[in-house]
N, CA, C, O and the ligand as a Tripos MOL2 file, in Angstrom:
@<TRIPOS>MOLECULE
protein
  313   311    79     0     0
PROTEIN
NO_CHARGES

@<TRIPOS>ATOM
      1 N           0.8450   -1.2030    0.0000 N.3       1 MET1
      2 CA          0.0000    0.0000    0.0000 C.3       1 MET1
      3 C           0.8690    1.2380    0.0000 C.2       1 MET1
      4 O           1.9940    1.2090    0.4990 O.2       1 MET1
      5 N           0.3650    2.3160   -0.5490 N.am      2 PRO2
      6 CA          1.1820    3.5130   -0.7180 C.3       2 PRO2
      7 C           1.4030    4.2880    0.5700 C.2       2 PRO2
      8 O           0.6950    4.1430    1.5660 O.2       2 PRO2
      9 N           2.4200    5.1100    0.4860 N.am      3 LYS3
     10 CA          2.6460    6.1050    1.5200 C.3       3 LYS3
     11 C           2.4550    7.4600    0.8550 C.2       3 LYS3
     12 O           2.6460    7.5980   -0.3530 O.2       3 LYS3
     13 N           2.0860    8.4400    1.6310 N.am      4 VAL4
     14 CA          1.8710    9.7810    1.1070 C.3       4 VAL4
     15 C           2.7830   10.7320    1.8630 C.2       4 VAL4
     16 O           2.7420   10.7880    3.0920 O.2       4 VAL4
     17 N           3.6120   11.4850    1.1330 N.am      5 ARG5
     18 CA          4.4330   12.4920    1.7910 C.3       5 ARG5
     19 C           3.6590   13.7990    1.8090 C.2       5 ARG5
     20 O           3.3040   14.3430    0.7630 O.2       5 ARG5
     21 N           3.4030   14.2920    3.0090 N.am      6 CYS6
     22 CA          2.6460   15.5340    3.1740 C.3       6 CYS6
     23 C           3.5490   16.7340    2.8880 C.2       6 CYS6
     24 O           4.7750   16.6190    2.9020 O.2       6 CYS6
     25 N           2.9330   17.8750    2.6300 N.am      7 ILE7
     26 CA          3.6720   19.1180    2.4170 C.3       7 ILE7
     27 C           4.5040   19.4640    3.6580 C.2       7 ILE7
     28 O           5.5570   20.0890    3.5380 O.2       7 ILE7
     29 N           4.0370   19.0590    4.8550 N.am      8 CYS8
     30 CA          4.7950   19.3120    6.0860 C.3       8 CYS8
     31 C           5.9700   18.3420    6.2410 C.2       8 CYS8
     32 O           6.7130   18.4120    7.2190 O.2       8 CYS8
     33 N           6.1310   17.4430    5.2730 N.am      9 ASN9
     34 CA          7.2200   16.4690    5.1870 C.3       9 ASN9
     35 C           6.9600   15.1810    5.9770 C.2       9 ASN9
     36 O           7.7960   14.2770    5.9660 O.2       9 ASN9
     37 N           5.8380   15.0850    6.6480 N.am     10 TYR10
     38 CA          5.4880   13.8540    7.3440 C.3      10 TYR10
     39 C           5.0980   12.7960    6.3060 C.2      10 TYR10
     40 O           4.3910   13.0930    5.3430 O.2      10 TYR10
     41 N           5.5620   11.5690    6.5080 N.am     11 VAL11
     42 CA          5.1850   10.4730    5.6110 C.3      11 VAL11
     43 C           4.0040    9.7350    6.2340 C.2      11 VAL11
     44 O           4.1290    9.0960    7.2780 O.2      11 VAL11
     45 N           2.8640    9.8390    5.5720 N.am     12 ILE12
     46 CA          1.6270    9.2100    6.0570 C.3      12 ILE12
     47 C           1.6090    7.7720    5.5510 C.2      12 ILE12
     48 O           1.6000    7.5260    4.3450 O.2      12 ILE12
     49 N           1.6030    6.8380    6.4790 N.am     13 SER13
     50 CA          1.5490    5.4310    6.1000 C.3      13 SER13
     51 C           0.0970    4.9810    5.9790 C.2      13 SER13
     52 O          -0.7320    5.2380    6.8520 O.2      13 SER13
     53 N          -0.1830    4.3000    4.8660 N.am     14 LEU14
     54 CA         -1.5220    3.7360    4.6750 C.3      14 LEU14
     55 C          -1.4330    2.2140    4.6130 C.2      14 LEU14
     56 O          -2.3080    1.5570    4.0500 O.2      14 LEU14
     57 N          -0.3610    1.6550    5.1990 N.am     15 SER15
     58 CA         -0.1130    0.2170    5.0610 C.3      15 SER15
     59 C          -0.9520   -0.6280    6.0080 C.2      15 SER15
     60 O          -1.2130   -1.7980    5.7290 O.2      15 SER15
     61 N          -1.3750   -0.0470    7.1240 N.am     16 GLU16
     62 CA         -2.2370   -0.8120    8.0300 C.3      16 GLU16
     63 C          -3.6140   -0.9890    7.4040 C.2      16 GLU16
     64 O          -4.1110   -0.0970    6.7170 O.2      16 GLU16
     65 N          -4.2210   -2.1390    7.6440 N.am     17 ILE17
     66 CA         -5.5990   -2.3640    7.1900 C.3      17 ILE17
     67 C          -6.4340   -2.7820    8.3910 C.2      17 ILE17
     68 O          -6.2060   -3.8790    8.9010 O.2      17 ILE17
     69 N          -7.3600   -2.0110    8.8690 N.am     18 PRO18
     70 CA         -7.6570   -0.6590    8.3960 C.3      18 PRO18
     71 C          -6.6290    0.3520    8.8880 C.2      18 PRO18
     72 O          -5.9560    0.1320    9.8960 O.2      18 PRO18
     73 N          -6.5170    1.4530    8.1680 N.am     19 SER19
     74 CA         -5.5530    2.4910    8.5080 C.3      19 SER19
     75 C          -6.2180    3.6020    9.3160 C.2      19 SER19
     76 O          -7.2900    4.0930    8.9620 O.2      19 SER19
     77 N          -5.5630    3.9850   10.4030 N.am     20 SER20
     78 CA         -6.0970    5.0870   11.2170 C.3      20 SER20
     79 C          -5.9040    6.4420   10.5440 C.2      20 SER20
     80 O          -6.4650    7.4390   10.9970 O.2      20 SER20
     81 N          -5.1160    6.4930    9.4660 N.am     21 ASN21
     82 CA         -4.8900    7.7460    8.7390 C.3      21 ASN21
     83 C          -5.7920    7.8820    7.5140 C.2      21 ASN21
     84 O          -5.7610    8.9040    6.8280 O.2      21 ASN21
     85 N          -6.5790    6.8700    7.2460 N.am     22 GLN22
     86 CA         -7.3680    6.8600    6.0190 C.3      22 GLN22
     87 C          -8.8570    6.9850    6.3030 C.2      22 GLN22
     88 O          -9.3970    6.3520    7.2100 O.2      22 GLN22
     89 N          -9.5040    7.8240    5.4980 N.am     23 TYR23
     90 CA        -10.9550    7.9650    5.5440 C.3      23 TYR23
     91 C         -11.4970    7.6740    4.1590 C.2      23 TYR23
     92 O         -10.7680    7.7250    3.1680 O.2      23 TYR23
     93 N         -12.7910    7.3670    4.1010 N.am     24 LEU24
     94 CA        -13.4480    7.0950    2.8300 C.3      24 LEU24
     95 C         -14.5850    8.0780    2.6620 C.2      24 LEU24
     96 O         -15.3450    8.3320    3.5960 O.2      24 LEU24
     97 N         -14.6980    8.6330    1.4570 N.am     25 MET25
     98 CA        -15.6670    9.6950    1.2050 C.3      25 MET25
     99 C         -16.4730    9.3330   -0.0420 C.2      25 MET25
    100 O         -15.9400    8.8280   -1.0300 O.2      25 MET25
    101 N         -17.7610    9.6070    0.0390 N.am     26 ILE26
    102 CA        -18.6080    9.3490   -1.1300 C.3      26 ILE26
    103 C         -19.5500   10.5370   -1.3110 C.2      26 ILE26
    104 O         -20.0360   11.1080   -0.3350 O.2      26 ILE26
    105 N         -19.7990   10.8960   -2.5460 N.am     27 SER27
    106 CA        -20.7150   12.0070   -2.7980 C.3      27 SER27
    107 C         -22.1470   11.5730   -2.5130 C.2      27 SER27
    108 O         -22.4840   10.3920   -2.5900 O.2      27 SER27
    109 N         -22.9560   12.5240   -2.1930 N.am     28 ASP28
    110 CA        -24.3710   12.2490   -1.9420 C.3      28 ASP28
    111 C         -25.0260   11.6380   -3.1770 C.2      28 ASP28
    112 O         -25.8540   10.7340   -3.0640 O.2      28 ASP28
    113 N         -24.6570   12.1300   -4.3430 N.am     29 VAL29
    114 CA        -25.2330   11.6160   -5.5940 C.3      29 VAL29
    115 C         -24.8380   10.1550   -5.8040 C.2      29 VAL29
    116 O         -25.6800    9.3330   -6.1670 O.2      29 VAL29
    117 N         -23.5640    9.8260   -5.5780 N.am     30 SER30
    118 CA        -23.1240    8.4360   -5.7480 C.3      30 SER30
    119 C         -23.7520    7.5120   -4.7140 C.2      30 SER30
    120 O         -24.0250    6.3480   -5.0060 O.2      30 SER30
    121 N         -23.9830    8.0240   -3.5080 N.am     31 PHE31
    122 CA        -24.5420    7.1860   -2.4440 C.3      31 PHE31
    123 C         -26.0180    6.8830   -2.6630 C.2      31 PHE31
    124 O         -26.5410    5.8910   -2.1540 O.2      31 PHE31
    125 N         -26.6820    7.7440   -3.4240 N.am     32 GLU32
    126 CA        -28.1220    7.6190   -3.6480 C.3      32 GLU32
    127 C         -28.5160    6.2310   -4.1530 C.2      32 GLU32
    128 O         -29.5560    5.7010   -3.7640 O.2      32 GLU32
    129 N         -27.6870    5.6440   -5.0160 N.am     33 LYS33
    130 CA        -28.0520    4.3560   -5.6220 C.3      33 LYS33
    131 C         -28.0310    3.2050   -4.6210 C.2      33 LYS33
    132 O         -28.5260    2.1190   -4.9230 O.2      33 LYS33
    133 N         -27.4650    3.4270   -3.4310 N.am     34 TYR34
    134 CA        -27.3900    2.3590   -2.4330 C.3      34 TYR34
    135 C         -28.6140    2.2910   -1.5280 C.2      34 TYR34
    136 O         -28.7250    1.3850   -0.7020 O.2      34 TYR34
    137 N         -29.5240    3.2350   -1.6770 N.am     35 PHE35
    138 CA        -30.6750    3.2630   -0.7800 C.3      35 PHE35
    139 C         -31.6190    2.0940   -0.9720 C.2      35 PHE35
    140 O         -32.1960    1.6050   -0.0010 O.2      35 PHE35
    141 N         -31.7900    1.6340   -2.2050 N.am     36 ASP36
    142 CA        -32.8040    0.6220   -2.4710 C.3      36 ASP36
    143 C         -32.2240   -0.7470   -2.8110 C.2      36 ASP36
    144 O         -32.9400   -1.6000   -3.3350 O.2      36 ASP36
    145 N         -30.9630   -0.9700   -2.5280 N.am     37 VAL37
    146 CA        -30.3430   -2.2610   -2.8580 C.3      37 VAL37
    147 C         -29.5980   -2.8080   -1.6410 C.2      37 VAL37
    148 O         -29.2840   -2.0870   -0.6940 O.2      37 VAL37
    149 N         -29.3320   -4.1080   -1.7070 N.am     38 GLU38
    150 CA        -28.4690   -4.7040   -0.6960 C.3      38 GLU38
    151 C         -27.0480   -4.2030   -0.9550 C.2      38 GLU38
    152 O         -26.5270   -4.3270   -2.0630 O.2      38 GLU38
    153 N         -26.4390   -3.6460    0.0680 N.am     39 ILE39
    154 CA        -25.1250   -3.0260   -0.1220 C.3      39 ILE39
    155 C         -24.0290   -4.0770   -0.0800 C.2      39 ILE39
    156 O         -23.9080   -4.8480    0.8730 O.2      39 ILE39
    157 N         -23.2300   -4.0840   -1.1470 N.am     40 LYS40
    158 CA        -22.0450   -4.9360   -1.1890 C.3      40 LYS40
    159 C         -20.8490   -4.0510   -0.8340 C.2      40 LYS40
    160 O         -20.5710   -3.0670   -1.5180 O.2      40 LYS40
    161 N         -20.1580   -4.4050    0.2250 N.am     41 ALA41
    162 CA        -19.1050   -3.5550    0.7700 C.3      41 ALA41
    163 C         -18.0370   -3.2230   -0.2720 C.2      41 ALA41
    164 O         -17.5600   -2.0900   -0.3310 O.2      41 ALA41
    165 N         -17.6600   -4.2040   -1.0900 N.am     42 GLU42
    166 CA        -16.5970   -3.9590   -2.0670 C.3      42 GLU42
    167 C         -17.0360   -2.9580   -3.1420 C.2      42 GLU42
    168 O         -16.2570   -2.1060   -3.5680 O.2      42 GLU42
    169 N         -18.2860   -3.0760   -3.5670 N.am     43 GLU43
    170 CA        -18.8120   -2.1450   -4.5690 C.3      43 GLU43
    171 C         -18.8780   -0.7240   -3.9940 C.2      43 GLU43
    172 O         -18.5030    0.2450   -4.6540 O.2      43 GLU43
    173 N         -19.3590   -0.6260   -2.7590 N.am     44 LEU44
    174 CA        -19.4210    0.6790   -2.1000 C.3      44 LEU44
    175 C         -18.0120    1.2570   -1.9400 C.2      44 LEU44
    176 O         -17.7890    2.4410   -2.1910 O.2      44 LEU44
    177 N         -17.0780    0.4230   -1.5250 N.am     45 TYR45
    178 CA        -15.6840    0.8640   -1.3460 C.3      45 TYR45
    179 C         -15.1320    1.4390   -2.6510 C.2      45 TYR45
    180 O         -14.4610    2.4710   -2.6500 O.2      45 TYR45
    181 N         -15.4220    0.7610   -3.7570 N.am     46 ASN46
    182 CA        -14.9020    1.2110   -5.0530 C.3      46 ASN46
    183 C         -15.5000    2.5440   -5.4970 C.2      46 ASN46
    184 O         -14.9010    3.2480   -6.3100 O.2      46 ASN46
    185 N         -16.6660    2.8960   -4.9760 N.am     47 ASP47
    186 CA        -17.2810    4.1850   -5.3040 C.3      47 ASP47
    187 C         -16.7830    5.3040   -4.3980 C.2      47 ASP47
    188 O         -17.0990    6.4730   -4.6210 O.2      47 ASP47
    189 N         -16.0100    4.9530   -3.3810 N.am     48 MET48
    190 CA        -15.5560    5.9520   -2.4250 C.3      48 MET48
    191 C         -14.1980    6.5160   -2.8160 C.2      48 MET48
    192 O         -13.3790    5.8460   -3.4450 O.2      48 MET48
    193 N         -13.9880    7.7530   -2.4310 N.am     49 LYS49
    194 CA        -12.6930    8.4010   -2.6280 C.3      49 LYS49
    195 C         -11.8730    8.1950   -1.3630 C.2      49 LYS49
    196 O         -12.3850    8.2960   -0.2480 O.2      49 LYS49
    197 N         -10.5970    7.9070   -1.5560 N.am     50 ILE50
    198 CA         -9.7110    7.7110   -0.4110 C.3      50 ILE50
    199 C          -9.1770    9.0620    0.0480 C.2      50 ILE50
    200 O          -8.7290    9.8810   -0.7540 O.2      50 ILE50
    201 N          -9.2360    9.2690    1.3490 N.am     51 VAL51
    202 CA         -8.7520   10.5040    1.9640 C.3      51 VAL51
    203 C          -7.6930   10.1220    2.9950 C.2      51 VAL51
    204 O          -7.9660    9.3480    3.9120 O.2      51 VAL51
    205 N          -6.4800   10.6700    2.8420 N.am     52 ALA52
    206 CA         -5.4120   10.4260    3.8050 C.3      52 ALA52
    207 C          -5.2410   11.6830    4.6540 C.2      52 ALA52
    208 O          -5.0130   12.7760    4.1360 O.2      52 ALA52
    209 N          -5.3580   11.5010    5.9700 N.am     53 GLN53
    210 CA         -5.1980   12.6370    6.8820 C.3      53 GLN53
    211 C          -3.8050   12.5960    7.4830 C.2      53 GLN53
    212 O          -3.3720   11.5640    7.9970 O.2      53 GLN53
    213 N          -3.1040   13.7210    7.4180 N.am     54 CYS54
    214 CA         -1.7740   13.8110    8.0210 C.3      54 CYS54
    215 C          -1.9290   13.9420    9.5470 C.2      54 CYS54
    216 O          -2.5470   14.8930   10.0250 O.2      54 CYS54
    217 N          -1.3680   12.9850   10.3120 N.am     55 PRO55
    218 CA         -1.4870   13.0770   11.7700 C.3      55 PRO55
    219 C          -0.6350   14.1980   12.3630 C.2      55 PRO55
    220 O          -0.8040   14.5550   13.5290 O.2      55 PRO55
    221 N           0.2700   14.7460   11.5770 N.am     56 ASN56
    222 CA          1.1310   15.8260   12.0590 C.3      56 ASN56
    223 C           0.4780   17.1950   11.9250 C.2      56 ASN56
    224 O           0.4810   17.9710   12.8810 O.2      56 ASN56
    225 N          -0.0830   17.5100   10.7510 N.am     57 CYS57
    226 CA         -0.6190   18.8590   10.5250 C.3      57 CYS57
    227 C          -2.1160   18.8670   10.2270 C.2      57 CYS57
    228 O          -2.7270   19.9360   10.1910 O.2      57 CYS57
    229 N          -2.7130   17.7070   10.0140 N.am     58 GLY58
    230 CA         -4.1500   17.6300    9.7940 C.3      58 GLY58
    231 C          -4.5870   17.8200    8.3540 C.2      58 GLY58
    232 O          -5.7780   17.7230    8.0560 O.2      58 GLY58
    233 N          -3.6420   18.0920    7.4490 N.am     59 ARG59
    234 CA         -4.0490   18.2460    6.0420 C.3      59 ARG59
    235 C          -4.7450   16.9760    5.5460 C.2      59 ARG59
    236 O          -4.4220   15.8630    5.9620 O.2      59 ARG59
    237 N          -5.7010   17.1790    4.6520 N.am     60 LEU60
    238 CA         -6.3990   16.0680    4.0180 C.3      60 LEU60
    239 C          -5.9450   15.9540    2.5750 C.2      60 LEU60
    240 O          -5.9310   16.9400    1.8380 O.2      60 LEU60
    241 N          -5.5750   14.7490    2.1790 N.am     61 HIS61
    242 CA         -5.1530   14.4540    0.8080 C.3      61 HIS61
    243 C          -6.2520   13.6110    0.1850 C.2      61 HIS61
    244 O          -6.4120   12.4390    0.5250 O.2      61 HIS61
    245 N          -7.0020   14.2030   -0.7230 N.am     62 VAL62
    246 CA         -8.1580   13.5210   -1.3020 C.3      62 VAL62
    247 C          -7.7840   13.0080   -2.6910 C.2      62 VAL62
    248 O          -7.4140   13.7750   -3.5800 O.2      62 VAL62
    249 N          -7.8920   11.6920   -2.8490 N.am     63 PHE63
    250 CA         -7.5490   11.0500   -4.1250 C.3      63 PHE63
    251 C          -8.8360   10.9060   -4.9390 C.2      63 PHE63
    252 O          -9.4620    9.8460   -4.9500 O.2      63 PHE63
    253 N          -9.2150   11.9760   -5.6130 N.am     64 TYR64
    254 CA        -10.4540   11.9690   -6.3910 C.3      64 TYR64
    255 C         -10.3700   11.0230   -7.5800 C.2      64 TYR64
    256 O         -11.3880   10.4940   -8.0260 O.2      64 TYR64
    257 N          -9.1490   10.8040   -8.1020 N.am     65 ASN65
    258 CA         -8.9920   10.0000   -9.3230 C.3      65 ASN65
    259 C          -8.0560    8.8110   -9.1280 C.2      65 ASN65
    260 O          -7.3700    8.4020  -10.0640 O.2      65 ASN65
    261 N          -8.0250    8.2570   -7.9220 N.am     66 GLY66
    262 CA         -7.1970    7.0830   -7.6660 C.3      66 GLY66
    263 C          -5.7810    7.4600   -7.2500 C.2      66 GLY66
    264 O          -5.3650    8.6140   -7.3530 O.2      66 GLY66
    265 N          -5.0560    6.4530   -6.7770 N.am     67 PHE67
    266 CA         -3.7200    6.6900   -6.2410 C.3      67 PHE67
    267 C          -2.6800    7.0330   -7.3010 C.2      67 PHE67
    268 O          -1.6230    7.5740   -6.9770 O.2      67 PHE67
    269 N          -2.9700    6.7240   -8.5650 N.am     68 ASP68
    270 CA         -1.9790    7.0200   -9.6070 C.3      68 ASP68
    271 C          -2.0240    8.4880  -10.0440 C.2      68 ASP68
    272 O          -1.1960    8.9220  -10.8450 O.2      68 ASP68
    273 N          -2.9760    9.2410   -9.5270 N.am     69 LYS69
    274 CA         -3.0460   10.6920   -9.7970 C.3      69 LYS69
    275 C          -2.7520   11.4540   -8.5110 C.2      69 LYS69
    276 O          -2.9720   10.9460   -7.4110 O.2      69 LYS69
    277 N          -2.2570   12.6670   -8.6600 N.am     70 ASP70
    278 CA         -1.9590   13.4820   -7.4810 C.3      70 ASP70
    279 C          -3.2420   13.8110   -6.7170 C.2      70 ASP70
    280 O          -4.2810   14.0650   -7.3250 O.2      70 ASP70
    281 N          -3.1670   13.8050   -5.3800 N.am     71 PRO71
    282 CA         -4.3490   14.1650   -4.5920 C.3      71 PRO71
    283 C          -4.5340   15.6790   -4.5560 C.2      71 PRO71
    284 O          -3.6050   16.4420   -4.8200 O.2      71 PRO71
    285 N          -5.7530   16.0930   -4.2240 N.am     72 VAL72
    286 CA         -6.0030   17.4910   -3.8820 C.3      72 VAL72
    287 C          -5.7810   17.5940   -2.3720 C.2      72 VAL72
    288 O          -6.2930   16.7780   -1.6060 O.2      72 VAL72
    289 N          -5.0150   18.6030   -1.9520 N.am     73 VAL73
    290 CA         -4.6480   18.7330   -0.5400 C.3      73 VAL73
    291 C          -5.3940   19.8930    0.0840 C.2      73 VAL73
    292 O          -5.4080   20.9980   -0.4580 O.2      73 VAL73
    293 N          -6.0200   19.6380    1.2340 N.am     74 TYR74
    294 CA         -6.7740   20.6540    1.9720 C.3      74 TYR74
    295 C          -6.0730   20.8970    3.3060 C.2      74 TYR74
    296 O          -5.7490   19.9570    4.0310 O.2      74 TYR74
    297 N          -5.8470   22.1640    3.6130 N.am     75 ARG75
    298 CA         -5.1810   22.5550    4.8500 C.3      75 ARG75
    299 C          -6.2010   23.1490    5.8180 C.2      75 ARG75
    300 O          -7.1490   23.8110    5.3950 O.2      75 ARG75
    301 N          -6.0100   22.9170    7.1020 N.am     76 ILE76
    302 CA         -6.8700   23.5270    8.1140 C.3      76 ILE76
    303 C          -6.6850   25.0320    8.0440 C.2      76 ILE76
    304 O          -5.5600   25.5220    7.9420 O.2      76 ILE76
    305 N          -7.7820   25.7620    8.0980 N.am     77 ASP77
    306 CA         -7.7480   27.1900    7.8200 C.3      77 ASP77
    307 C          -7.9010   28.0480    9.0760 C.2      77 ASP77
    308 O          -7.9740   29.2730    8.9730 O.2      77 ASP77
    309 N          -7.9510   27.4430   10.2390 N.am     78 ASN78
    310 CA         -8.0860   28.2760   11.4400 C.3      78 ASN78
    311 C          -7.2580   27.7230   12.5790 C.2      78 ASN78
    312 O          -7.2480   28.2940   13.6690 O.2      78 ASN78
    313 ZN          1.1990   17.1910    7.2520 Zn       79 ZN79
@<TRIPOS>BOND
     1     1     2 1
     2     2     3 1
     3     3     4 2
     4     3     5 am
     5     5     6 1
     6     6     7 1
     7     7     8 2
     8     7     9 am
     9     9    10 1
    10    10    11 1
    11    11    12 2
    12    11    13 am
    13    13    14 1
    14    14    15 1
    15    15    16 2
    16    15    17 am
    17    17    18 1
    18    18    19 1
    19    19    20 2
    20    19    21 am
    21    21    22 1
    22    22    23 1
    23    23    24 2
    24    23    25 am
    25    25    26 1
    26    26    27 1
    27    27    28 2
    28    27    29 am
    29    29    30 1
    30    30    31 1
    31    31    32 2
    32    31    33 am
    33    33    34 1
    34    34    35 1
    35    35    36 2
    36    35    37 am
    37    37    38 1
    38    38    39 1
    39    39    40 2
    40    39    41 am
    41    41    42 1
    42    42    43 1
    43    43    44 2
    44    43    45 am
    45    45    46 1
    46    46    47 1
    47    47    48 2
    48    47    49 am
    49    49    50 1
    50    50    51 1
    51    51    52 2
    52    51    53 am
    53    53    54 1
    54    54    55 1
    55    55    56 2
    56    55    57 am
    57    57    58 1
    58    58    59 1
    59    59    60 2
    60    59    61 am
    61    61    62 1
    62    62    63 1
    63    63    64 2
    64    63    65 am
    65    65    66 1
    66    66    67 1
    67    67    68 2
    68    67    69 am
    69    69    70 1
    70    70    71 1
    71    71    72 2
    72    71    73 am
    73    73    74 1
    74    74    75 1
    75    75    76 2
    76    75    77 am
    77    77    78 1
    78    78    79 1
    79    79    80 2
    80    79    81 am
    81    81    82 1
    82    82    83 1
    83    83    84 2
    84    83    85 am
    85    85    86 1
    86    86    87 1
    87    87    88 2
    88    87    89 am
    89    89    90 1
    90    90    91 1
    91    91    92 2
    92    91    93 am
    93    93    94 1
    94    94    95 1
    95    95    96 2
    96    95    97 am
    97    97    98 1
    98    98    99 1
    99    99   100 2
   100    99   101 am
   101   101   102 1
   102   102   103 1
   103   103   104 2
   104   103   105 am
   105   105   106 1
   106   106   107 1
   107   107   108 2
   108   107   109 am
   109   109   110 1
   110   110   111 1
   111   111   112 2
   112   111   113 am
   113   113   114 1
   114   114   115 1
   115   115   116 2
   116   115   117 am
   117   117   118 1
   118   118   119 1
   119   119   120 2
   120   119   121 am
   121   121   122 1
   122   122   123 1
   123   123   124 2
   124   123   125 am
   125   125   126 1
   126   126   127 1
   127   127   128 2
   128   127   129 am
   129   129   130 1
   130   130   131 1
   131   131   132 2
   132   131   133 am
   133   133   134 1
   134   134   135 1
   135   135   136 2
   136   135   137 am
   137   137   138 1
   138   138   139 1
   139   139   140 2
   140   139   141 am
   141   141   142 1
   142   142   143 1
   143   143   144 2
   144   143   145 am
   145   145   146 1
   146   146   147 1
   147   147   148 2
   148   147   149 am
   149   149   150 1
   150   150   151 1
   151   151   152 2
   152   151   153 am
   153   153   154 1
   154   154   155 1
   155   155   156 2
   156   155   157 am
   157   157   158 1
   158   158   159 1
   159   159   160 2
   160   159   161 am
   161   161   162 1
   162   162   163 1
   163   163   164 2
   164   163   165 am
   165   165   166 1
   166   166   167 1
   167   167   168 2
   168   167   169 am
   169   169   170 1
   170   170   171 1
   171   171   172 2
   172   171   173 am
   173   173   174 1
   174   174   175 1
   175   175   176 2
   176   175   177 am
   177   177   178 1
   178   178   179 1
   179   179   180 2
   180   179   181 am
   181   181   182 1
   182   182   183 1
   183   183   184 2
   184   183   185 am
   185   185   186 1
   186   186   187 1
   187   187   188 2
   188   187   189 am
   189   189   190 1
   190   190   191 1
   191   191   192 2
   192   191   193 am
   193   193   194 1
   194   194   195 1
   195   195   196 2
   196   195   197 am
   197   197   198 1
   198   198   199 1
   199   199   200 2
   200   199   201 am
   201   201   202 1
   202   202   203 1
   203   203   204 2
   204   203   205 am
   205   205   206 1
   206   206   207 1
   207   207   208 2
   208   207   209 am
   209   209   210 1
   210   210   211 1
   211   211   212 2
   212   211   213 am
   213   213   214 1
   214   214   215 1
   215   215   216 2
   216   215   217 am
   217   217   218 1
   218   218   219 1
   219   219   220 2
   220   219   221 am
   221   221   222 1
   222   222   223 1
   223   223   224 2
   224   223   225 am
   225   225   226 1
   226   226   227 1
   227   227   228 2
   228   227   229 am
   229   229   230 1
   230   230   231 1
   231   231   232 2
   232   231   233 am
   233   233   234 1
   234   234   235 1
   235   235   236 2
   236   235   237 am
   237   237   238 1
   238   238   239 1
   239   239   240 2
   240   239   241 am
   241   241   242 1
   242   242   243 1
   243   243   244 2
   244   243   245 am
   245   245   246 1
   246   246   247 1
   247   247   248 2
   248   247   249 am
   249   249   250 1
   250   250   251 1
   251   251   252 2
   252   251   253 am
   253   253   254 1
   254   254   255 1
   255   255   256 2
   256   255   257 am
   257   257   258 1
   258   258   259 1
   259   259   260 2
   260   259   261 am
   261   261   262 1
   262   262   263 1
   263   263   264 2
   264   263   265 am
   265   265   266 1
   266   266   267 1
   267   267   268 2
   268   267   269 am
   269   269   270 1
   270   270   271 1
   271   271   272 2
   272   271   273 am
   273   273   274 1
   274   274   275 1
   275   275   276 2
   276   275   277 am
   277   277   278 1
   278   278   279 1
   279   279   280 2
   280   279   281 am
   281   281   282 1
   282   282   283 1
   283   283   284 2
   284   283   285 am
   285   285   286 1
   286   286   287 1
   287   287   288 2
   288   287   289 am
   289   289   290 1
   290   290   291 1
   291   291   292 2
   292   291   293 am
   293   293   294 1
   294   294   295 1
   295   295   296 2
   296   295   297 am
   297   297   298 1
   298   298   299 1
   299   299   300 2
   300   299   301 am
   301   301   302 1
   302   302   303 1
   303   303   304 2
   304   303   305 am
   305   305   306 1
   306   306   307 1
   307   307   308 2
   308   307   309 am
   309   309   310 1
   310   310   311 1
   311   311   312 2
@<TRIPOS>SUBSTRUCTURE
     1 MET1         2 RESIDUE 1 A MET
     2 PRO2         6 RESIDUE 1 A PRO
     3 LYS3        10 RESIDUE 1 A LYS
     4 VAL4        14 RESIDUE 1 A VAL
     5 ARG5        18 RESIDUE 1 A ARG
     6 CYS6        22 RESIDUE 1 A CYS
     7 ILE7        26 RESIDUE 1 A ILE
     8 CYS8        30 RESIDUE 1 A CYS
     9 ASN9        34 RESIDUE 1 A ASN
    10 TYR10       38 RESIDUE 1 A TYR
    11 VAL11       42 RESIDUE 1 A VAL
    12 ILE12       46 RESIDUE 1 A ILE
    13 SER13       50 RESIDUE 1 A SER
    14 LEU14       54 RESIDUE 1 A LEU
    15 SER15       58 RESIDUE 1 A SER
    16 GLU16       62 RESIDUE 1 A GLU
    17 ILE17       66 RESIDUE 1 A ILE
    18 PRO18       70 RESIDUE 1 A PRO
    19 SER19       74 RESIDUE 1 A SER
    20 SER20       78 RESIDUE 1 A SER
    21 ASN21       82 RESIDUE 1 A ASN
    22 GLN22       86 RESIDUE 1 A GLN
    23 TYR23       90 RESIDUE 1 A TYR
    24 LEU24       94 RESIDUE 1 A LEU
    25 MET25       98 RESIDUE 1 A MET
    26 ILE26      102 RESIDUE 1 A ILE
    27 SER27      106 RESIDUE 1 A SER
    28 ASP28      110 RESIDUE 1 A ASP
    29 VAL29      114 RESIDUE 1 A VAL
    30 SER30      118 RESIDUE 1 A SER
    31 PHE31      122 RESIDUE 1 A PHE
    32 GLU32      126 RESIDUE 1 A GLU
    33 LYS33      130 RESIDUE 1 A LYS
    34 TYR34      134 RESIDUE 1 A TYR
    35 PHE35      138 RESIDUE 1 A PHE
    36 ASP36      142 RESIDUE 1 A ASP
    37 VAL37      146 RESIDUE 1 A VAL
    38 GLU38      150 RESIDUE 1 A GLU
    39 ILE39      154 RESIDUE 1 A ILE
    40 LYS40      158 RESIDUE 1 A LYS
    41 ALA41      162 RESIDUE 1 A ALA
    42 GLU42      166 RESIDUE 1 A GLU
    43 GLU43      170 RESIDUE 1 A GLU
    44 LEU44      174 RESIDUE 1 A LEU
    45 TYR45      178 RESIDUE 1 A TYR
    46 ASN46      182 RESIDUE 1 A ASN
    47 ASP47      186 RESIDUE 1 A ASP
    48 MET48      190 RESIDUE 1 A MET
    49 LYS49      194 RESIDUE 1 A LYS
    50 ILE50      198 RESIDUE 1 A ILE
    51 VAL51      202 RESIDUE 1 A VAL
    52 ALA52      206 RESIDUE 1 A ALA
    53 GLN53      210 RESIDUE 1 A GLN
    54 CYS54      214 RESIDUE 1 A CYS
    55 PRO55      218 RESIDUE 1 A PRO
    56 ASN56      222 RESIDUE 1 A ASN
    57 CYS57      226 RESIDUE 1 A CYS
    58 GLY58      230 RESIDUE 1 A GLY
    59 ARG59      234 RESIDUE 1 A ARG
    60 LEU60      238 RESIDUE 1 A LEU
    61 HIS61      242 RESIDUE 1 A HIS
    62 VAL62      246 RESIDUE 1 A VAL
    63 PHE63      250 RESIDUE 1 A PHE
    64 TYR64      254 RESIDUE 1 A TYR
    65 ASN65      258 RESIDUE 1 A ASN
    66 GLY66      262 RESIDUE 1 A GLY
    67 PHE67      266 RESIDUE 1 A PHE
    68 ASP68      270 RESIDUE 1 A ASP
    69 LYS69      274 RESIDUE 1 A LYS
    70 ASP70      278 RESIDUE 1 A ASP
    71 PRO71      282 RESIDUE 1 A PRO
    72 VAL72      286 RESIDUE 1 A VAL
    73 VAL73      290 RESIDUE 1 A VAL
    74 TYR74      294 RESIDUE 1 A TYR
    75 ARG75      298 RESIDUE 1 A ARG
    76 ILE76      302 RESIDUE 1 A ILE
    77 ASP77      306 RESIDUE 1 A ASP
    78 ASN78      310 RESIDUE 1 A ASN
    79 ZN79       313 GROUP 0 **** ****
């Protein structure tokens, strides 16, 4: 599993399963289709975006297009 180097230089490990640094995010529109069906965890997982949180500075690295593309990074603003 990949590691993510944060802008603060901390290396976020995502090797643990489950990882305490990883969150899963799904849009409301994508989640809508799960309301009337039996939910298969793997299918739901594949529709989710992986979010890596830096335990050092709190930045969120959102992989909107998979791990082979650069994440969008969000910094705490207050
Ligand atoms: Zn950081």
